[in-house]
C-alpha positions, 0 to 999 in steps of 0.5 A: 405735849405728850400724846399717847400713842397706840404704838408699842415701845418695845417690839420683839425681834424674831431673827434670833428665834431660828437659832433656839430650840423650840422649847426655849423659843416658845418659853421666850415668847410666853415670857414676852407676851405674859409681860405685856408684849404686844408686837413682834417684828418679822420679815421673810428675810429673817429665815426665808419664811422659817420664822413665820412658820415657827410663829404659826406653830407657837400661835396654834400651841398657845391657842390650844393651851389657853388656861392650861398652866402645865403646858408642854411644848 
């Protein structure tokens, strides 16, 4: 019997975000979340805190741009 799980089937890994330009990475995150993505995977070892700092920047920018379809990064 199938039981509905609260776990997401697709999780976005963040290791590659360090290698992208900010505009590209923010666009990727926008696409992921707008497509229904809910979970991201991060770890200190992915960039010694760099990825977590970057995600914090994204969240601050995202919150600041809620409802703005013409946002710029």
